[in-house]
C-alpha positions in Angstrom: 137.8 132.9 73.7 134.2 132.3 74.3 132.2 135.6 73.8 128.8 134.0 74.4 126.7 136.3 76.6 126.2 135.1 80.1 122.8 133.3 80.7 120.1 135.9 81.4 122.0 138.7 79.7 119.2 139.3 77.2 116.6 139.3 79.9 118.6 141.9 82.0 119.0 144.0 78.9 115.3 143.9 78.1 114.4 144.7 81.7 116.8 147.7 81.7 115.3 149.0 78.4 111.8 148.5 79.8 112.7 150.5 82.9 114.1 153.4 80.8 111.0 153.3 78.5 108.7 153.7 81.5 110.5 156.6 83.0 107.9 159.4 83.7 110.0 162.2 82.3 110.5 160.4 79.0 106.8 159.5 78.7 105.9 163.2 79.4 108.4 164.3 76.7 107.0 161.8 74.2 103.5 163.1 74.9 104.6 166.7 74.4 106.1 165.7 71.1 102.8 164.1 70.1 100.9 167.3 70.9 103.3 169.2 68.6 102.6 166.8 65.7 99.8 167.3 63.2 96.6 165.3 63.8 94.8 164.0 66.8 97.1 163.5 69.8 94.7 160.9 71.1 95.1 158.8 68.0 95.4 155.1 69.0 92.2 154.7 70.9 89.4 152.4 69.5 87.4 155.4 68.2 90.2 156.9 66.2 91.4 153.6 64.7 88.0 152.2 63.6 88.5 153.0 59.9 90.4 151.2 57.2 93.2 153.6 56.3 96.9 152.4 56.6 97.7 154.1 59.9 94.5 153.0 61.5 95.1 149.4 60.6 98.6 149.5 61.9 97.5 151.2 65.1 94.9 148.5 65.7 97.6 145.9 65.3 99.9 147.7 67.6 97.2 148.1 70.1 96.9 144.4 70.6 100.3 144.3 72.3 99.9 147.7 74.1 99.1 147.7 77.8 97.1 150.9 78.0 97.7 151.1 81.8 101.5 150.9 81.3 103.1 154.2 80.3 105.7 153.8 77.5 107.7 156.5 75.7 108.2 154.1 72.7 104.5 153.5 72.4 103.8 157.2 72.5 106.3 158.0 69.8 105.1 155.1 67.6 101.5 156.3 67.8 102.8 159.8 67.2 104.2 158.7 63.8 100.9 157.0 62.9 99.0 160.1 64.1 101.0 162.3 61.7 100.6 159.8 58.9 96.8 159.8 59.3 96.8 163.6 59.4 98.8 163.8 56.1 96.4 161.4 54.4 93.4 163.6 55.5 95.1 166.8 54.3 95.9 165.2 51.0 92.2 164.4 50.6 92.2 160.8 51.6 89.8 161.7 54.4 87.3 163.6 52.3 84.4 162.2 50.3 82.4 163.7 47.5 79.1 164.1 49.4 77.9 165.4 52.7 76.6 163.0 55.3 75.8 163.1 59.0 77.7 160.6 61.1 76.2 159.5 64.4 77.8 157.5 67.3 75.9 156.0 70.2 77.1 154.4 73.4 75.3 152.9 76.4 75.8 154.9 79.7 77.0 152.7 82.6 76.9 149.5 80.6 80.4 148.3 81.3 79.8 148.5 85.1 76.5 146.7 84.9 77.7 144.0 82.6 80.5 143.0 84.9 78.0 142.0 87.6 75.3 140.8 85.3 77.4 138.2 83.4 77.6 137.1 79.8 74.1 135.7 79.3 72.3 138.7 80.7 74.6 141.1 78.8 74.0 139.4 75.5 70.3 139.3 76.0 70.3 143.1 76.9 72.4 143.9 73.8 69.9 142.1 71.6 67.0 143.9 73.1 68.8 147.3 72.8 69.5 146.6 69.1 65.9 145.7 68.4 64.9 149.1 70.0 67.5 151.3 68.5 68.3 150.0 65.0 64.8 150.3 63.5 64.5 153.9 64.7 67.7 154.7 62.7 67.0 152.6 59.6 63.4 153.6 59.3 64.5 157.2 59.0 67.1 156.6 56.3 70.1 155.7 58.5 72.7 153.1 57.5 74.2 151.2 60.4 77.9 151.1 59.5 79.1 149.1 62.4 78.3 147.9 65.9 80.9 148.9 68.5 80.3 146.7 71.5 77.4 148.4 73.1 77.4 151.3 70.6 76.6 152.0 67.0 78.0 154.1 64.1 75.2 155.2 61.8 75.3 157.5 58.7 72.5 159.6 57.3 72.3 161.6 54.1 70.4 164.4 55.8 71.0 165.9 59.3 67.3 166.4 60.1 66.7 162.7 59.6 69.6 162.0 61.9 68.2 164.1 64.7 64.7 162.7 64.2 66.1 159.2 64.5 68.3 159.9 67.5 65.3 161.1 69.6 63.1 158.3 68.3 65.8 155.8 69.3 66.1 157.3 72.8 62.3 157.1 73.2 62.3 153.4 72.1 65.0 152.5 74.5 62.8 153.6 77.5 60.9 150.3 77.2 64.0 148.2 77.8 65.2 147.3 81.3 67.3 144.5 82.7 67.8 143.5 86.4 67.4 147.0 87.6 69.5 148.6 84.8 67.7 151.0 82.6 69.9 151.6 79.5 70.4 155.1 78.2 72.4 156.3 75.3 74.8 159.2 74.9 74.9 160.4 71.3 77.2 162.5 69.2 76.7 163.7 65.6 78.7 165.7 63.1 78.1 166.6 59.4 80.9 166.5 56.9 82.4 164.7 54.0 84.1 161.6 55.2 85.5 159.1 52.7 83.6 155.9 52.0 85.7 152.8 51.7 83.6 149.7 51.0 81.0 149.6 53.8 83.1 151.8 56.1 83.7 155.5 56.4 86.9 157.2 57.5 88.5 160.6 57.9 88.6 163.5 60.2 84.8 164.0 60.1 84.3 160.5 61.6 86.7 161.3 64.4 84.9 164.5 65.1 81.5 162.7 65.3 83.1 160.2 67.8 84.4 163.1 69.9 80.9 164.6 70.0 79.7 161.4 71.5 82.4 161.4 74.1 81.3 164.9 75.1 77.7 163.7 75.6 78.6 162.4 79.0 75.8 161.0 81.1 73.2 160.4 78.4 73.0 163.6 76.4 73.0 164.4 72.7 75.8 166.6 71.5 76.2 167.8 67.9 78.7 170.0 66.0 77.8 173.4 64.6 78.4 171.8 61.1 75.3 169.7 61.8 73.2 172.6 62.9 74.3 174.7 59.9 73.3 171.9 57.5 69.7 171.7 58.9 66.9 173.2 56.8 65.4 176.4 58.1 62.9 175.6 60.9 63.9 172.0 61.3 64.7 172.4 65.0 61.2 173.7 65.8 59.6 171.2 63.5 61.3 168.3 65.3 60.4 169.8 68.7 63.9 170.3 69.9 65.9 172.8 71.9 69.5 173.7 71.3 71.9 175.0 73.9 75.7 175.6 73.8 77.7 172.7 75.2 79.6 173.9 78.4 82.6 171.9 79.6 83.7 171.9 83.2 85.6 174.8 84.6 89.0 173.0 84.6 88.3 170.7 81.6 90.7 171.0 78.7 89.6 171.6 75.1 88.3 168.4 73.5 90.9 166.5 71.6 90.4 165.8 67.9 87.9 168.7 67.4 88.8 171.7 65.3 89.1 174.8 67.6 86.7 176.8 65.3 83.9 174.2 65.5 81.0 175.0 67.7 79.6 172.3 70.0 75.9 172.1 71.0 73.7 170.1 73.3 70.2 169.2 72.0 67.2 168.0 73.9 63.5 167.8 73.4 61.8 171.1 74.0 60.1 171.6 77.3 56.4 172.5 76.8 55.3 175.6 78.5 51.8 176.6 79.4 50.3 179.7 78.0 
């Protein structure tokens, strides 16, 4: 008796599985399970997988086949396992180094929208000019450019006051750059901690926190953690001519993911001169 499946059987089975995998109630359940697991429930995005640890490398590979616009319970559960694995590595010390550094992330505001209309040639030209403006401001003040992330940078400093000095020097240098009506601005996040250095890269929870600070910087602000402020020498804020204010999220905004609940979040800007 011939038991060979009918033509198209495998395809029908795959379609049925895919339909079940996308069911909203299953996707919601998988996401709730992820929130109950240790680690960052947002693990799997480009910022959280930029390092070289095992789970980050696997997550990057998995992300190549993941359609971020297509909900999937299987994907959520898979990234949940990687999220917990990364958290266990960090708790075991794999995410902690032996010296304190300040990690800075930058990102161009509105760049993606502009570049779609501008085209590849204009986009590449702008990125080169932005790099010539930003990178010397960082490296001249002791920063090490760890990696370029499209239109952003990851930079590491050995002292937080150098990081803040460089951030505002970079913002000032960028004001001279324009392209076809687009005036690039950067949002910046910084956090001080003990990430682990692996080759030329850095990884660990402190890198993730720095990236989250940048995400909170919104429309061109500078946001830092309380760890960075606490590590500053006495009087450094005044010496640099800066003003510090608490970061306030929107009325209905949820707590930022990947940021310890006890960590303070602050917005920094240049101090406004007052007459007297």
